[in-house]
LUMSEMAR-247303 format. One line per field, with one value per residue (C-alpha): residue in three letters; x, y, z. Coordinates in pm, 1 decimal, m for minus. Example, Ala and Ser with C-alpha at 12.3 -4.5 7.8 and 13.67 -1.06 7.14 Angstrom:
resn <- (ALA|SER)
xx <- (1230.0|1367.0)
yy <- (m450.0|m106.0)
zz <- (780.0|714.0)
REM end
This chain:
resn <- (MET|ARG|ARG|ILE|PHE|ILE|GLY|LEU|ALA|LEU|ALA|LEU|CYS|LEU|GLN|ALA|THR|MET|MET|ASN|ALA|ALA|LYS|ALA|ASP|THR|GLU|TYR|VAL|SER|LEU|ILE|GLN|LEU|PHE|GLU|ASP|PHE|ARG|GLU|GLN|PHE|ARG|ILE|SER|ASP|ARG|ALA|THR|TYR|LEU|ALA|THR|VAL|SER|GLU|ARG|SER|VAL|ALA|MET|GLU|PHE|LYS|GLY|LEU|ILE|ASP|PHE|GLU|ARG|ARG|LEU|ALA|ALA|PHE|LYS|ASP|ASP|ASP|TRP|PRO|VAL|SER|ARG|GLN|VAL|ASP|LEU|ARG|LEU|ILE|ARG|ALA|GLU|MET|ASN|GLY|LEU|ARG|PHE|ALA|HIS|THR|VAL|THR|ARG|PRO|TRP|SER|MET|ASP|PRO|GLY|TYR|TYR|ALA|ASP|PHE|VAL|ARG|GLU|ILE|GLY|TYR|GLY|HIS|ARG|PHE|PRO|LEU|SER|SER|ARG|ALA|LEU|ALA|GLU|PHE|SER|ARG|TYR|LEU|LYS|ALA|THR|GLY|PRO|ILE|PHE|ALA|ASN|ALA|ARG|ASP|ASN|LEU|SER|ASP|VAL|GLY|LYS|ILE|PRO|LYS|ASP|LEU|ALA|THR|LEU|ALA|ILE|ARG|ASP|LEU|SER|GLU|SER|ARG|GLU|GLN|LEU|GLU|TYR|LEU|ALA|THR|ARG|LEU|THR|GLN|TYR|HIS|PRO|GLU|ILE|LEU|SER|ASP|VAL|GLN|GLN|ALA|VAL|ARG|HIS|THR|GLU|GLU|PHE|SER|ALA|TRP|LEU|GLU|ASN|HIS|ARG|PRO|ASP|MET|ASN|GLY|VAL|ALA|GLY|VAL|GLY|ARG|GLU|ASN|TYR|ASN|TRP|LEU|LEU|GLU|HIS|VAL|TYR|LEU|ILE|PRO|HIS|SER|ILE|ASP|GLU|LEU|ARG|LEU|MET|VAL|GLU|LEU|GLU|ASP|ASN|ARG|VAL|VAL|THR|PHE|GLN|ARG|LEU|GLU|GLN|VAL|ARG|ASN|ALA|HIS|LEU|PRO|GLN|LEU|GLN|PRO|VAL|SER|SER|GLN|GLU|GLU|TYR|ARG|GLU|SER|VAL|HIS|ALA|SER|ILE|GLU|HIS|LEU|MET|ASN|PHE|ILE|LYS|ASP|ARG|LYS|LEU|PHE|SER|MET|PRO|ASP|TYR|LEU|VAL|PRO|GLY|ASN|TYR|PRO|GLY|SER|TRP|HIS|GLY|PHE|ASP|ARG|ASN|TRP|PRO|GLU|LYS|HIS|ASP|TYR|PHE|PHE|ASN|PHE|SER|HIS|ARG|GLU|SER|LEU|MET|GLU|GLU|ALA|HIS|GLU|MET|VAL|GLY|HIS|HIS|PHE|ASP|GLU|LEU|ARG|ALA|ASP|ARG|HIS|PRO|HIS|PRO|VAL|ARG|ASN|GLY|TRP|ARG|PRO|HIS|LYS|ILE|SER|THR|ALA|ARG|ALA|GLU|GLY|PHE|ALA|PHE|ALA|ILE|GLU|GLU|LEU|PHE|MET|HIS|ALA|GLY|TYR|LEU|GLU|HIS|ARG|SER|PRO|ARG|THR|ARG|GLU|VAL|ALA|TYR|GLU|GLN|ALA|ALA|PHE|ARG|THR|VAL|ARG|ALA|MET|ALA|ASP|LEU|ARG|MET|HIS|ASN|LEU|GLU|TRP|ASP|LEU|GLU|GLN|ALA|MET|ASP|TYR|ALA|VAL|ALA|ASN|ALA|PRO|HIS|GLY|GLN|LEU|LEU|ASP|GLY|SER|ASP|HIS|LEU|TRP|PHE|GLU|MET|GLY|THR|THR|LEU|ARG|GLY|ILE|GLY|HIS|HIS|MET|LEU|MET|VAL|ILE|GLY|LYS|VAL|GLN|PHE|MET|LYS|LEU|PHE|ARG|ASP|TYR|ALA|HIS|ALA|LYS|GLY|ASP|ASP|PHE|GLN|ILE|MET|GLU|PHE|LEU|ASP|ARG|PHE|PHE|ALA|SER|GLY|VAL|ILE|PRO|PHE|SER|LEU|ILE|ARG|MET|GLU|MET|LEU|GLY|SER|LEU|VAL|PRO|ASP|GLN|GLN|PHE|THR|THR|SER|GLU|ARG|ASP|TYR)
xx <- (18972.3|18727.0|18907.7|18877.3|18500.6|18466.3|18669.6|18466.9|18142.4|18263.8|18368.9|18029.2|17852.2|18067.9|18000.8|17625.8|17637.2|17823.3|17580.1|17281.8|17441.6|17506.6|17147.3|17018.9|17234.2|17102.7|16743.5|16803.2|16950.0|16638.6|16421.2|16596.6|16555.1|16185.6|16149.7|16326.1|16109.8|15796.9|15895.5|15976.6|15652.3|15431.7|15635.0|15441.5|15707.0|15476.5|15180.5|15017.5|15007.0|14892.1|14599.4|14492.4|14487.2|14408.4|14095.0|13916.3|14092.1|14440.6|14372.6|14258.2|14584.1|14780.7|14596.4|14670.2|15038.3|15017.9|14873.7|15167.6|15417.4|15231.8|15253.8|15627.2|15683.0|15489.5|15747.9|16016.4|16060.3|16259.3|16255.5|16633.2|16715.7|16889.2|16646.3|16742.9|16644.8|16319.0|16247.0|16307.4|16067.7|15794.6|15854.1|15812.7|15499.6|15353.6|15414.2|15232.0|14950.6|14923.7|14878.3|14620.4|14425.3|14415.3|14287.7|14025.9|13908.3|13978.5|13994.2|14066.7|14062.2|13689.3|13587.2|13781.7|13762.8|14060.2|14273.3|14260.0|14217.0|14547.2|14734.2|14630.7|14686.6|15040.5|15141.5|15027.0|15284.3|15659.7|15743.6|16022.6|16014.0|16159.8|16155.5|16437.0|16360.6|16332.1|16102.6|15891.7|15842.3|15750.7|15505.3|15342.0|15307.4|15140.7|14901.7|14797.9|14745.3|14461.6|14206.3|14272.4|14305.3|13969.4|13801.2|13930.5|13822.3|13463.2|13470.9|13616.6|13383.6|13073.4|12908.6|12836.7|12609.2|12910.9|13121.8|13132.2|12983.7|13248.1|13530.3|13359.0|13324.0|13695.2|13785.1|13563.2|13736.1|14077.4|13978.9|13866.1|14199.0|14384.3|14188.3|14279.6|14644.6|14646.2|14487.1|14758.5|15020.8|14865.1|14950.2|15312.3|15333.9|15215.4|15540.8|15780.6|15640.8|15346.6|15396.7|15228.1|14958.6|14697.0|14797.8|14718.6|14387.8|14292.5|14389.0|14167.3|13876.9|13924.1|13943.0|13621.3|13443.4|13543.3|13440.0|13101.4|13056.1|13116.2|12875.5|12603.4|12638.4|12707.9|12338.9|12345.3|12663.1|12584.3|12909.8|13076.8|13415.8|13534.4|13667.5|13496.8|13623.1|13710.7|13910.2|14081.6|14190.1|14322.6|14519.2|14665.3|14783.5|14897.6|15018.8|15100.4|15216.2|15058.4|14954.1|14636.4|14273.8|14090.3|13916.2|14247.3|14391.2|14091.8|14155.2|14524.5|14441.2|14190.0|14447.4|14709.8|14459.8|14379.0|14747.4|14846.9|14539.0|14588.0|14953.7|14862.4|14618.5|14867.3|15128.1|14875.3|14826.7|15200.3|15255.3|14956.7|15183.1|15381.2|15299.1|15154.1|15384.1|15349.3|15353.9|15596.2|15445.2|15641.7|15805.1|16146.2|16074.6|15949.2|16255.9|16483.5|16288.0|16317.8|16691.0|16749.7|16551.7|16752.1|17082.1|16956.0|16850.1|17182.2|17373.9|17137.0|17177.4|17556.1|17590.9|17365.7|17513.7|17166.8|17269.6|17557.6|17574.7|17745.3|17852.4|17541.7|17302.2|17289.0|16993.7|17099.9|16804.8|16558.3|16445.7|16303.2|15984.7|15746.2|15796.8|15653.0|15963.0|15929.1|15571.1|15428.2|15324.4|14959.4|14672.5|14524.4|14735.0|14650.2|14579.1|14941.2|15021.3|14903.5|15194.6|15491.7|15464.2|15465.3|15742.7|15895.4|16119.8|15871.3|15782.6|16149.4|16224.1|15941.7|16021.6|16401.4|16521.6|16227.9|16151.7|16445.8|16711.5|16506.7|16494.5|16869.9|16931.4|16677.7|16834.8|17172.0|17056.6|17278.4|17006.3|16852.0|16500.5|16510.2|16654.2|16418.4|16055.8|15783.4|15449.6|15102.1|15188.1|15394.0|15648.8|15406.1|15387.6|15767.7|15825.1|15541.5|15542.0|15909.3|15885.0|15581.0|15741.8|16051.0|15843.1|15766.2|16051.3|16320.7|16140.1|16191.2|16554.2|16599.2|16569.5|16323.3|16556.2|16621.0|16298.5|15971.7|15797.2|15491.3|15660.3|15572.8|15207.0|15264.6|15418.0|15111.2|14868.7|15026.0|15006.1|14637.4|14558.4|14724.5|14510.1|14196.3|14286.5|14363.9|14023.6|13853.5|14047.4|13940.3|13574.5|13533.5|13682.6|13484.4|13178.6|13064.1|13113.3|13100.3|13329.8|13108.4|13081.1|13457.9|13514.6|13266.5|13449.6|13783.9|13650.5|13496.6|13803.6|14124.8|14312.8|14188.4|13941.8|13730.8|14013.1|13969.1|13601.9|13548.7|13922.5|14109.9|14344.2|14065.5|13946.1|14301.9|14357.1|14026.0|14069.3|14417.7|14295.9|13981.1|14167.6|14499.1|14357.3|14508.8|14746.8|14676.3|14617.6|14961.0|15122.2|14984.9|15021.7|15371.4|15465.9|15328.7|15521.2|15843.1|15811.1|15737.3|16047.2|16250.2|16121.8|16179.3|16525.3|16633.3|16495.6|16679.6|17009.8|16973.9|17261.6|17433.8|17162.9|17294.7|17067.9|17310.8|17354.7|16976.3|16896.0|17181.1|17053.6|16699.2|16795.8|17006.8|16698.2|16554.8|16217.6|16017.0|15730.5|15806.0|15719.1|16009.5|16246.2|16165.6|16264.6|16610.8|16669.2|16520.1|16573.6|16940.1|16858.7|16579.8|16710.2|16435.3|16157.0|15973.5|15846.4|15555.3|15379.9|15056.5|15180.2|15082.7|15433.2|15318.6)
yy <- (7738.1|8030.9|8200.6|7882.3|7871.1|8240.6|8190.2|7885.4|8077.2|8365.1|8124.7|7954.4|8292.4|8399.2|8069.7|8107.6|8463.6|8353.8|8066.9|8300.5|8546.6|8269.2|8150.9|8506.3|8543.0|8215.0|8321.8|8657.7|8492.9|8275.2|8586.0|8750.8|8435.4|8425.8|8787.8|8722.1|8415.5|8618.0|8898.5|8651.6|8455.1|8763.9|8961.6|9053.6|9020.3|9101.0|9321.2|9278.4|8899.9|8923.4|9154.6|8935.3|8619.4|8720.5|8542.3|8441.1|8105.7|8253.9|8506.5|8227.6|8043.5|8360.1|8404.3|8046.7|8116.1|8433.7|8243.6|8004.5|8292.7|8453.2|8125.4|8101.2|8461.8|8412.7|8154.1|8423.4|8560.3|8883.3|8970.7|8939.7|9077.5|9413.2|9696.7|9717.8|9353.3|9401.3|9684.5|9453.7|9193.3|9456.1|9581.9|9234.5|9175.1|9507.9|9409.6|9080.0|9266.5|9504.8|9213.2|9060.7|9390.1|9385.5|9027.5|9067.8|9430.4|9624.3|9329.7|9567.8|9293.8|9241.9|9582.9|9857.5|9907.7|10140.7|9838.5|9758.3|10110.9|10212.0|9986.3|10163.3|10501.7|10405.6|10273.9|10592.2|10822.5|10866.4|10786.9|10969.9|10919.8|10756.5|10446.5|10195.6|9853.7|9707.5|9984.4|9954.7|9580.7|9631.1|9909.0|9694.0|9404.2|9626.2|9770.1|9419.1|9322.8|9573.7|9339.1|9038.3|9265.4|9436.6|9105.7|8962.0|9278.5|9230.7|8873.1|8969.7|9269.6|9077.5|9114.2|9477.5|9537.1|9522.4|9770.1|10124.3|10373.7|10632.3|10396.2|10333.3|10708.5|10758.9|10474.6|10612.2|10951.6|10785.1|10575.2|10887.7|11052.8|10739.2|10721.5|11082.5|11013.4|10703.1|10900.3|11161.7|10886.1|10758.6|11087.8|11054.4|10690.3|10779.7|10969.7|10745.1|10390.7|10332.7|9955.7|9951.7|10206.7|9929.9|9818.5|10165.5|10173.6|9836.5|9959.2|10265.9|10041.1|9812.4|10116.2|10258.6|9924.9|9881.0|10239.6|10180.4|9860.1|10052.6|10328.1|10075.3|9904.5|10209.1|10258.4|9910.5|9967.6|10010.4|9923.3|10151.2|10293.2|10388.3|10109.7|10216.0|10298.0|9945.7|9859.2|10198.7|10156.6|9807.3|9947.1|10221.0|9980.7|9681.5|9822.4|10191.2|10131.8|10458.0|10443.0|10647.6|10588.4|10755.6|10986.9|11098.1|11158.3|11370.2|11594.0|11618.9|11719.7|11978.6|12130.4|12140.7|12302.6|12565.7|12642.6|12675.1|12876.4|13113.8|13161.4|13213.7|13488.2|13653.7|13655.6|13833.8|14096.0|14141.7|14169.1|14389.5|14675.4|14453.7|14380.0|14038.3|13770.8|13743.8|13397.0|13312.4|13351.1|13111.5|12771.6|12936.8|13148.5|12845.4|12642.1|12922.2|12946.5|12572.2|12558.4|12866.9|12704.3|12382.4|12569.5|12771.9|12455.6|12280.3|12582.3|12628.6|12267.4|12284.5|12630.1|12551.5|12201.5|12048.4|11694.5|11508.4|11527.0|11218.6|11244.1|11067.3|11327.3|11548.6|11676.4|11458.5|11406.3|11523.3|11844.3|11631.7|11586.7|11584.5|11962.4|11990.4|12152.5|11937.7|12051.9|12373.4|12634.2|12544.9|12787.7|12654.2|12533.1|12289.6|12401.4|12387.2|12666.3|12897.0|12780.7|12666.6|12937.3|13216.0|13054.5|12723.6|12679.6|12487.2|12242.2|12173.7|12122.8|11868.7|11685.0|11703.2|11714.6|11508.1|11249.9|11247.7|11232.8|10975.8|10751.8|10782.4|10685.0|10401.5|10246.7|10240.5|10137.6|9848.0|9688.4|9383.6|9463.3|9841.5|9913.0|10024.2|10124.6|9959.6|9848.8|9905.3|10265.9|10147.9|10421.5|10699.0|10876.6|10886.0|10978.0|11226.0|11349.8|11446.1|11600.2|11800.4|11904.6|12059.8|12296.9|12486.6|12385.8|12497.2|12831.1|12860.7|12757.9|13049.9|12931.9|13208.5|13483.6|13749.4|13652.8|13841.4|13786.8|13689.8|13359.8|13254.6|13284.4|13029.5|12785.3|12803.6|12788.7|12462.6|12330.5|12424.0|12233.8|11926.1|11943.1|11979.2|11664.4|11478.2|11565.1|11446.0|11120.2|11059.8|11145.3|10943.2|10633.8|10694.4|10668.8|11024.7|11157.9|11022.8|11142.9|11437.6|11564.9|11543.2|11740.9|12008.2|12035.4|12081.1|12358.1|12536.1|12511.9|12496.3|12819.7|12956.1|12669.4|12810.3|12715.0|12351.0|12342.0|12082.3|12057.2|11745.0|11816.9|11788.0|11459.8|11328.0|11426.0|11288.7|10971.7|10925.7|10931.8|10725.4|10444.7|10480.4|10462.0|10718.0|10872.7|11236.8|11168.7|11005.8|11317.5|11546.0|11300.4|11212.9|11579.5|11585.8|11267.0|11410.8|11724.9|11512.5|11303.2|11622.8|11765.8|11451.6|11385.5|11747.0|11736.0|11411.9|11548.7|11885.4|12122.6|11850.6|11853.4|11909.4|11921.2|11734.4|11450.2|11424.6|11419.7|11184.2|10933.7|10988.1|10909.9|10611.6|10433.0|10416.1|10514.7|10326.3|10414.1|10678.7|10444.5|10220.9|10513.8|10620.4|10274.5|10318.3|10686.9|10723.2|10373.3|10441.8|10777.6|10635.5|10281.5|10180.0|10263.5|9966.2|10011.7|9842.7|9934.1|10004.5|10222.0|10588.3|10730.1|11033.8)
zz <- (25411.9|25429.6|25138.7|24934.8|24989.6|24901.2|24586.1|24491.0|24545.8|24331.0|24057.5|24063.2|24048.5|23754.6|23578.3|23636.1|23506.3|23194.7|23138.3|23176.2|22934.6|22683.9|22720.7|22669.4|22358.1|22218.7|22287.7|22120.6|21811.9|21801.2|21829.6|21535.6|21329.2|21418.3|21306.5|20977.2|20915.3|20992.2|20756.4|20480.1|20513.1|20500.4|20248.6|19933.9|19665.8|19374.4|19459.1|19118.4|19154.6|19516.4|19438.9|19148.5|19361.9|19722.3|19846.7|20164.5|20143.0|20102.8|20380.2|20612.3|20545.9|20620.2|20949.0|21049.2|20985.7|21194.0|21490.0|21474.3|21482.1|21774.5|21966.0|21902.1|22006.1|22330.7|22438.9|22477.2|22830.1|22833.3|23204.7|23232.7|22889.3|22834.4|22762.8|22395.1|22343.4|22532.6|22290.5|21996.2|22133.0|22173.2|21821.3|21676.7|21881.9|21764.6|21402.4|21451.3|21626.8|21333.3|21096.4|21333.6|21332.3|20952.9|20953.5|21224.7|21199.4|20879.8|20633.2|20342.0|20074.5|20139.9|20278.2|20101.1|19721.0|19754.6|19838.9|19466.2|19329.0|19488.5|19248.5|18930.1|19092.4|19192.2|18849.6|18676.6|18834.6|18846.4|18483.4|18301.6|17927.2|17736.9|17958.3|17973.5|17825.3|18175.7|18299.4|17986.2|18035.3|18400.7|18316.7|18050.0|18294.6|18553.5|18296.8|18189.6|18554.5|18604.4|18443.3|18671.6|18976.3|18928.1|18840.8|19169.9|19350.3|19238.8|19369.1|19708.0|19746.6|19643.7|19986.4|19901.4|20201.5|20434.2|20234.9|20380.9|20137.1|20231.8|20127.8|19793.9|19741.3|19802.4|19565.8|19288.0|19313.4|19303.2|19002.4|18817.5|18888.5|18779.3|18454.2|18375.0|18450.5|18228.6|17945.4|17983.6|17972.6|17650.3|17482.0|17596.1|17489.3|17140.9|17103.4|17297.3|17323.6|17089.2|17120.6|17465.3|17386.3|17370.6|17721.6|17855.6|17673.1|17822.1|18170.6|18121.1|18021.7|18322.6|18551.5|18412.1|18445.9|18809.8|18887.4|18720.8|18924.1|19244.5|19139.0|19062.6|19399.3|19614.8|19716.2|19872.9|20072.5|20442.1|20618.2|20873.6|20778.3|21128.6|21349.5|21672.1|22020.9|22136.8|21825.7|21823.2|22184.2|22109.3|21816.9|22036.4|22305.8|22104.5|21770.5|21813.2|22175.3|22293.3|22661.4|22621.4|22528.5|22242.4|22492.6|22641.4|22295.2|22202.9|22505.2|22415.8|22058.3|22179.8|22415.9|22142.5|21906.8|22171.1|22209.5|21844.1|21740.4|22033.7|21943.3|21577.8|21669.6|21905.3|21627.6|21405.9|21676.1|21716.3|21342.0|21256.9|21145.1|20904.3|20540.0|20459.9|20320.6|19944.7|19786.4|19508.9|19163.8|18944.1|18944.0|18932.9|19240.4|19426.4|19330.9|19451.3|19777.0|19842.5|19771.8|19989.2|20272.7|20242.3|20257.7|20554.4|20740.3|20685.5|20812.5|21106.5|21224.3|21199.6|21353.3|21649.2|21685.8|21710.5|21618.0|21457.8|21079.5|20933.8|20570.4|20438.2|20586.5|20279.0|20072.0|19779.2|19547.2|19813.8|19634.1|19355.3|19161.0|19459.9|19479.9|19129.3|18980.2|18668.2|18602.8|18468.6|18723.0|18791.5|18754.4|19078.9|19369.8|19644.8|19999.1|20115.7|19870.6|20149.6|20361.7|20153.5|19887.8|20145.3|20353.4|20249.6|20553.0|20768.4|20493.1|20417.0|20787.1|20803.8|20481.9|20466.4|20828.9|20949.3|20682.5|20440.4|20712.2|20905.6|20598.5|20548.3|20911.6|20903.6|20594.6|20773.2|21119.1|21236.9|21448.6|21275.3|21396.5|21364.8|21022.6|20749.8|20800.9|21007.8|20860.0|21010.0|21104.0|21401.0|21321.9|21228.7|21565.7|21580.1|21213.8|21159.5|21517.1|21507.9|21160.2|21269.4|21597.7|21444.9|21229.8|21550.0|21780.7|21536.7|21535.5|21910.5|21859.4|21619.4|21259.5|21170.8|21287.8|21020.6|20842.9|20858.8|21194.0|20990.7|20908.7|21265.3|21168.8|20892.4|21140.7|21364.1|21070.8|20955.5|21310.1|21335.8|21015.1|21168.2|21482.5|21270.2|21077.8|21400.9|21545.7|21226.3|21260.1|21618.7|21565.7|21246.2|21407.1|21725.3|21495.6|21571.5|21217.1|20866.8|20590.4|20491.1|20848.6|20894.8|20575.7|20685.3|21017.7|20841.4|20617.2|20916.7|21143.4|20937.2|20869.9|20533.2|20547.2|20265.9|20028.7|20130.9|20040.4|19766.6|19700.4|19598.6|19887.4|20144.0|19992.0|20007.2|20370.7|20497.7|20293.4|20435.2|20791.3|20732.6|20556.3|20741.3|21091.4|21324.3|21071.1|21152.8|21520.8|21534.1|21388.5|21659.5|21948.5|21826.0|21857.2|22211.8|22295.0|22153.7|22364.9|22673.0|22607.8|22555.2|22883.3|23089.2|22950.1|23005.4|23359.0|23436.5|23300.0|23473.2|23403.5|23200.1|22932.7|22580.0|22277.0|22052.2|22299.6|22341.1|21969.3|21882.9|22138.8|22015.3|21655.1|21762.0|21896.1|21546.8|21403.8|21665.2|21905.2|22167.0|22454.8|22346.4|22294.8|22651.8|22775.8|22629.2|22693.9|23040.8|23178.8|23251.2|23409.8|23625.4|23691.2|23934.8|23689.8|23541.5|23188.8|23019.2|22697.0|22882.5|23167.4|23193.7|23157.8|22961.6)
REM end
């Protein structure tokens, strides 16, 4: 009789377990459907139409829809879910939080002229003539959209007193650059597609008119571009999922800056007897340098067995037009010439192994929530942090062997420029500096900073971090987070640690915040550890 009761109890436990598992599966399927519905409702299928019609009324309707999705998401309880599904829930919540931040804090449609200026800048680049009939029709449609877009921009930005002057300044510079690019395109269209020449001319006129409108109203613009400490901290915790405050991040950036500048100077001492690296002097030399660096990187990864290399992880079309191979060798180079044209290996490690390979993996990720890229800079610390980290970490693994020791100086110089940008980010958004003060700081503290002074490159970098909140901070802190994950995983594995196993597991998590990657990678090694997105696990 006792055996019968034991058997019955076991059967009931098994049935309960199966029912709970079935319930969890049903809830997870519902979560995925909620995520797909959310993405579909807030997807901008046609940016030209959206920018020409966005208004306070349409934004209010969007926000009402967001609140409904937040309410539905809050109903999910994931306490008994597997870690991977808990990660998915946090990812979805972070994406909704990112949209909430845009609606309640930055409100770019009514605060940032660049929100509209970006459109004309984007349509002016990337054309290869002659255009196909489809590409020509699309280009013509975008050109004709500039009038309605800038007319709508003036309506939405009509409360000029609230607009930050720094954001208007950035937009005016971008509009000037866009006008020059459109005028250049007009000369090409005269030869290839004269039938849309008038469309380009109209787009130039609309661009000039919007720029003049901003110039006229700029003296009355008194808004603050930085988001402030409280908003920044909220963004860190609820969107970027970084368990630190802005003050803690500032200390971390300062310490990292101390380290890389000290190492840079020590490398200079060690290499004092060696000749300086000479930059390449032609487009052909640069192209050869890039292709040699790519081949070297591929061989280095395979020889050292750093991570698995499935068939799709190949350079492919990576060494393309962004390198400038299809343009004439310029008389004046941007600031990064000081790095990539003396030694291209670090830049190719960052861009190819870091970003290009990440994109290839993300596009093929089997997870319904984790494939592709995340909006609202949710993935930036992971993507930029890892790409930045390997510039230096591959050096310690040996990829600069048999090259001049002075190449190590380049690695640390690039790192020092990143910490300078991160500090500018933190202090602008902490409302300590305006745009001009941040630019002065960069010139005074970046390696070869005098070459940044007044440069388009400096305007671009400071604009990137003022408008894309936290972008450069996320790069530096992401590197710190990656090294912390590396350290903790290696410590947990002890003598069984293998770099390939670590990196393969790291990539398998997807391009997601480090706090979530830690949940998956360290949860099984430290089973009694409880993870939350706000804990101090760094």
